[in-house]
C-alpha positions as CSV (number, residue, x, y, z in Angstrom):
1,M,81.2,133.9,74.8
2,K,83.8,133.9,77.5
3,D,87.4,134.3,76.4
4,W,88.5,131.0,77.8
5,V,85.7,129.2,75.8
6,T,86.8,130.9,72.6
7,R,90.4,129.8,73.2
8,L,89.3,126.3,74.0
9,L,87.3,126.0,70.8
10,D,90.1,127.5,68.7
11,W,92.6,125.1,70.2
12,F,90.2,122.2,69.5
13,E,89.8,123.2,65.9
14,R,93.6,123.2,65.4
15,H,94.6,120.2,67.6
16,Q,91.8,117.7,67.7
17,R,92.8,114.1,66.8
18,R,91.5,112.6,63.6
19,L,89.2,109.8,64.8
20,P,86.9,107.6,62.8
21,W,83.8,108.7,64.7
22,R,84.8,112.3,64.1
23,D,85.3,111.8,60.4
24,D,81.8,110.4,60.2
25,C,79.7,111.6,63.1
26,R,76.4,109.9,62.4
27,P,74.5,109.3,65.7
28,Y,75.2,105.5,65.7
29,Y,78.9,106.0,65.4
30,V,78.9,108.6,68.2
31,W,76.9,106.3,70.4
32,L,79.2,103.3,69.8
33,S,82.4,105.3,70.2
34,E,81.2,106.9,73.5
35,V,80.3,103.6,75.0
36,M,83.6,102.0,73.9
37,L,85.6,104.9,75.3
38,Q,84.2,104.5,78.8
39,Q,87.1,103.3,81.0
40,T,89.1,102.7,77.8
41,Q,91.9,104.5,76.0
42,V,91.3,105.9,72.5
43,D,94.2,103.9,70.9
44,T,92.7,100.7,72.3
45,V,89.2,101.6,71.0
46,I,90.0,102.5,67.4
47,P,90.5,99.0,66.1
48,Y,87.5,97.7,68.0
49,F,85.4,100.5,66.6
50,E,86.5,99.8,63.1
51,R,85.9,96.0,63.3
52,F,82.5,96.6,65.0
53,I,81.2,98.9,62.3
54,R,82.4,96.6,59.5
55,A,80.4,93.8,61.1
56,F,77.4,95.9,62.2
57,P,77.3,99.1,60.0
58,D,74.1,100.4,61.5
59,V,71.5,99.9,64.3
60,P,69.4,97.4,62.5
61,A,72.4,95.2,61.7
62,L,73.4,95.3,65.4
63,A,69.9,94.5,66.5
64,A,69.7,91.5,64.1
65,A,73.0,90.1,65.4
66,D,73.3,87.2,67.8
67,Q,74.5,88.4,71.2
68,Q,77.3,85.9,71.0
69,A,78.6,87.5,67.8
70,V,78.5,90.9,69.5
71,L,80.4,89.7,72.6
72,K,83.0,88.0,70.4
73,L,83.8,91.3,68.7
74,W,83.9,93.0,72.1
75,E,86.2,90.3,73.5
76,G,89.1,91.8,75.3
77,L,87.6,95.3,75.6
78,G,86.2,94.5,79.1
79,Y,83.2,95.9,80.9
80,Y,80.9,93.5,78.9
81,S,77.7,95.0,80.2
82,R,78.4,97.8,77.8
83,A,78.2,95.3,74.9
84,R,75.0,93.7,76.2
85,N,73.4,97.1,76.6
86,L,74.4,98.2,73.1
87,H,72.7,95.1,71.7
88,K,69.6,95.4,73.8
89,T,69.2,99.1,73.0
90,A,69.7,98.4,69.3
91,Q,66.8,96.0,69.4
92,L,64.7,98.5,71.3
93,L,65.5,101.2,68.7
94,V,64.4,98.9,65.9
95,A,61.2,98.1,67.7
96,Q,60.3,101.6,68.9
97,H,62.3,104.2,67.0
98,D,62.6,102.9,63.4
99,G,66.2,101.8,64.0
100,E,67.5,105.3,64.8
101,L,68.6,107.0,68.0
102,P,65.9,109.5,69.1
103,G,66.9,113.1,68.8
104,D,65.0,113.9,72.1
105,I,67.3,114.1,75.1
106,E,64.6,112.7,77.5
107,A,64.1,109.8,75.2
108,L,67.8,109.1,75.2
109,R,67.9,109.1,79.0
110,R,65.4,106.2,79.0
111,L,67.4,103.9,76.9
112,P,69.4,101.0,78.4
113,G,72.9,102.0,79.2
114,F,72.3,105.7,78.9
115,G,73.5,107.1,82.1
116,P,74.3,110.8,82.6
117,Y,77.6,110.7,80.8
118,T,76.4,108.8,77.7
119,T,73.2,110.9,77.5
120,A,75.2,114.1,77.6
121,A,77.9,112.9,75.1
122,V,75.5,111.5,72.5
123,G,72.9,114.2,73.0
124,S,75.5,117.0,72.5
125,I,77.7,115.5,69.8
126,A,75.1,113.8,67.7
127,F,72.1,116.2,68.3
128,G,73.5,119.5,69.6
129,Y,71.9,119.5,73.0
130,P,73.7,121.9,75.4
131,V,74.4,119.3,78.1
132,P,78.0,119.3,79.4
133,V,79.7,116.0,79.8
134,V,81.6,115.4,83.0
135,D,84.0,112.4,82.7
136,G,87.4,111.9,84.4
137,N,89.2,114.3,82.0
138,V,86.6,117.1,82.5
139,L,86.8,116.6,86.3
140,R,90.5,117.0,86.3
141,V,90.6,120.0,83.9
142,F,88.0,122.0,85.8
143,C,89.1,121.2,89.3
144,R,92.4,122.7,88.2
145,F,90.9,125.5,86.2
146,W,88.6,126.7,89.0
147,G,90.8,125.6,91.9
148,I,88.2,123.1,93.3
149,A,89.6,121.1,96.2
150,T,86.6,118.7,96.6
151,D,87.6,115.1,96.5
152,I,86.8,113.9,92.9
153,R,85.5,110.6,94.3
154,Q,82.6,112.6,95.7
155,P,79.5,112.1,93.4
156,R,78.3,115.7,94.2
157,L,81.3,117.1,92.4
158,R,80.0,115.9,89.0
159,T,76.7,117.5,89.6
160,E,78.4,120.8,90.7
161,L,80.6,120.9,87.6
162,Q,77.7,120.1,85.3
163,T,75.8,123.0,86.8
164,R,78.8,125.4,86.5
165,L,79.5,124.3,82.9
166,T,75.9,124.6,81.6
167,P,75.8,128.3,80.9
168,F,79.1,128.1,79.0
169,I,78.0,125.2,76.7
170,A,74.7,127.0,76.1
171,A,76.6,129.9,74.5
172,A,78.9,127.6,72.4
173,P,78.5,124.8,69.8
174,P,77.7,121.9,72.2
175,S,79.5,119.2,70.2
176,A,82.7,121.1,69.9
177,F,82.6,122.4,73.5
178,N,82.2,118.9,75.0
179,Q,84.8,117.3,72.8
180,A,87.2,120.1,73.4
181,M,87.0,119.7,77.2
182,M,87.7,116.0,76.9
183,E,90.5,116.5,74.4
184,V,92.3,119.0,76.6
185,G,92.2,116.5,79.4
186,A,93.5,113.7,77.3
187,L,96.3,115.6,75.5
188,V,97.3,118.5,77.7
189,C,95.9,118.6,81.2
190,R,97.2,115.1,81.9
191,P,97.1,113.5,85.4
192,Q,100.9,113.7,85.7
193,A,103.2,116.3,84.1
194,P,100.4,118.5,82.6
195,R,101.5,120.4,79.5
196,C,100.5,123.8,80.9
197,N,102.4,125.9,78.3
198,A,100.3,124.3,75.6
199,C,97.0,124.7,77.4
200,P,94.4,127.1,76.0
201,L,93.0,127.6,79.5
202,Q,96.3,128.5,81.2
203,A,95.7,132.2,81.4
204,D,92.6,131.7,83.7
205,C,93.7,128.5,85.4
206,V,93.7,128.8,89.2
207,A,95.9,125.8,89.7
208,F,98.5,127.1,87.3
209,Q,98.4,130.6,88.7
210,T,98.9,129.3,92.3
211,G,101.3,126.5,91.5
212,R,98.9,123.7,92.5
213,T,98.7,121.6,89.4
214,A,100.3,118.7,91.2
215,E,97.9,119.0,94.1
216,L,94.7,119.2,92.1
217,P,92.4,117.4,91.7
218,V,92.2,116.0,95.2
219,K,91.7,112.3,95.1
220,S,91.3,110.2,98.2
221,A,93.0,106.9,98.5
222,R,91.1,104.0,97.0
223,K,90.1,101.3,99.5
224,P,92.2,98.1,99.3
225,V,90.6,95.7,96.8
226,P,89.9,92.1,97.8
227,H,92.1,89.4,96.3
228,H,90.4,86.0,95.6
229,Q,91.9,82.6,95.0
230,I,90.0,81.0,92.1
231,V,90.3,77.6,90.6
232,A,89.1,76.5,87.2
233,G,88.8,73.0,85.7
234,I,89.6,72.2,82.1
235,V,87.5,69.0,82.3
236,W,88.3,66.7,79.4
237,K,86.0,64.0,78.0
238,D,86.6,62.3,74.6
239,E,89.0,65.0,73.4
240,K,86.6,67.8,74.3
241,F,86.4,70.0,77.4
242,L,83.5,71.7,79.2
243,L,82.5,75.4,78.9
244,A,79.7,77.2,80.7
245,R,78.0,80.3,79.5
246,R,77.4,82.8,82.3
247,R,74.0,84.1,83.0
248,Q,72.9,87.5,81.7
249,D,72.6,89.0,85.2
250,Q,76.0,87.8,86.3
251,M,79.4,89.5,85.9
252,L,80.7,88.6,82.4
253,G,77.2,87.6,81.5
254,G,77.0,85.9,78.1
255,L,80.7,84.9,78.1
256,W,81.9,81.3,78.2
257,V,84.2,80.2,81.1
258,F,85.8,77.1,82.4
259,P,83.9,75.8,85.4
260,G,85.3,76.5,88.9
261,G,85.0,78.9,91.7
262,K,86.4,80.6,94.8
263,S,88.5,78.6,97.3
264,K,87.5,78.7,101.0
265,P,90.2,79.7,103.5
266,G,92.6,76.8,104.0
267,E,90.8,74.6,101.4
268,A,92.9,72.5,99.1
269,P,92.4,73.5,95.4
270,A,91.4,70.0,94.3
271,T,88.7,70.0,97.0
272,T,87.4,73.4,95.8
273,L,87.4,72.3,92.2
274,R,85.6,69.0,92.8
275,R,82.9,70.8,94.9
276,E,82.4,73.7,92.5
277,V,82.3,71.7,89.3
278,H,79.8,69.3,90.8
279,A,77.6,72.1,92.2
280,K,77.6,74.0,88.9
281,T,77.6,71.2,86.3
282,G,76.6,67.9,88.1
283,L,79.9,66.3,87.0
284,R,82.2,64.2,89.1
285,I,85.8,64.8,88.0
286,R,89.4,63.7,88.7
287,V,91.7,66.7,89.3
288,G,95.1,66.6,87.7
289,F,98.0,69.0,87.5
290,P,97.8,72.8,87.0
291,Y,98.2,74.1,83.5
292,C,98.9,77.7,84.7
293,R,98.3,80.4,87.2
294,V,96.9,83.7,86.0
295,E,96.9,87.1,87.9
296,H,94.1,89.3,86.7
297,G,92.4,92.5,88.0
298,Y,88.8,93.7,87.7
299,T,87.4,97.0,88.8
300,H,86.6,96.1,92.4
301,F,88.8,93.0,93.1
302,K,91.7,91.0,91.9
303,I,92.1,87.2,91.4
304,T,94.7,84.6,91.2
305,L,93.2,82.0,88.8
306,T,94.8,78.5,88.8
307,A,93.6,76.2,86.0
308,Y,93.8,72.5,86.4
309,R,93.7,69.7,83.8
310,C,90.8,67.5,84.9
311,E,89.1,64.4,83.6
312,W,85.4,63.5,83.5
313,R,84.5,60.6,85.8
314,S,80.7,60.5,85.8
315,G,77.6,62.5,85.4
316,E,75.8,64.3,82.6
317,A,76.8,68.0,82.2
318,K,74.0,70.3,83.2
319,A,73.7,74.1,83.4
320,L,72.9,74.3,87.1
321,T,74.2,77.8,87.6
322,S,74.7,79.0,84.1
323,D,72.7,79.5,80.9
324,E,74.3,76.7,79.0
325,V,77.1,74.1,79.0
326,R,78.9,72.6,76.1
327,W,81.6,70.1,75.3
328,V,84.0,71.9,73.0
329,S,87.3,71.0,71.2
330,L,90.3,73.2,70.9
331,Q,89.6,73.5,67.2
332,E,86.1,74.9,67.9
333,I,86.8,77.3,70.8
334,G,87.8,80.2,68.6
335,T,84.2,81.1,67.9
336,Y,83.3,81.4,71.6
337,P,83.6,84.7,73.5
338,L,85.8,84.3,76.5
339,P,86.9,86.6,79.3
340,K,90.5,87.8,79.1
341,A,91.7,85.6,82.1
342,N,90.3,82.6,80.4
343,H,92.1,83.4,77.2
344,K,95.4,83.4,79.1
345,V,94.4,79.9,80.4
346,L,93.5,78.8,76.9
347,E,97.0,79.7,75.7
348,A,98.6,77.5,78.3
349,V,96.2,74.7,77.5
350,R,97.0,74.9,73.8
351,D,100.7,74.9,74.5
352,Y,100.6,71.9,76.7
353,E,98.2,69.8,74.6
354,R,100.2,70.5,71.4
355,M,103.3,69.4,73.1
356,Q,101.5,66.2,73.9
357,G,100.1,65.8,70.4
358,N,96.5,66.3,71.6
359,A,95.6,69.4,69.7
360,G,95.2,70.2,66.0
């Protein structure tokens, strides 16, 4: 075993964080934690993980749950396709694998939601397969360690690093090796101000030896993200308002949203809202004043969402572009999974309606 691998594993043994999925590393917990940790910080994930396993302690419990309950527990964590794939995969595991994750790496790769990262993480940590993980932390650590100047946005770099790391993980405990790489990236080899004097890899690190820790990894500028103007209608009828459940194949699939859509250039918000609500629900509405304006960012675009108080004028609500529509009261809405931006709108709606004496 290479000296740097030994130092890395020794460091991990001494400095690893106590995490609930490390205290109990059953395959289901490993899988759930790795999915939750994608694009999300550990401190954010821990309470979600703990609530999730209380509600769904094993794969059969998750498989038996209603998707709406799964999405409600996931609410606020973002990237909701992760939750839908977890639920779908749990049902497949019950149907085909006796409610357990398969210990075969090729069988793992075929499961919904198991891309290269998830397969490597679950395969190595839960089952001991010597497959290196290459996430953002590992990219940063080993671009510095080996002095690699390839743009980390290049997909080929992940393949290159996985190939270079494979012989090292083959000679080490795979679970500890992969977790140690990621832990060094999270705690020591940070994007800004890396703690090089605390790093177990310092002695062999090219970036440290050549004074290039600030230059590596190389990361090209991200393309400017589009910014969309969105309008949403809180359409009231008989003390209830309309929600629509987005289709499974749409962004935010399975979540409930206030009907609305994207404004055309130069179009008045009220015109957009009347058009979009009618096209998506069949309703004719009267557009009133704005409750609030919300700024929100997604991975590939940003939005300014303006939510208006509206009144039903005519028509029967239909799910023309969604899976379902429902009239819901403020007292009932707490059971519905909503996107984060819609939660911000809901806060403004509650505040206003309470001031008017319209909410319980």
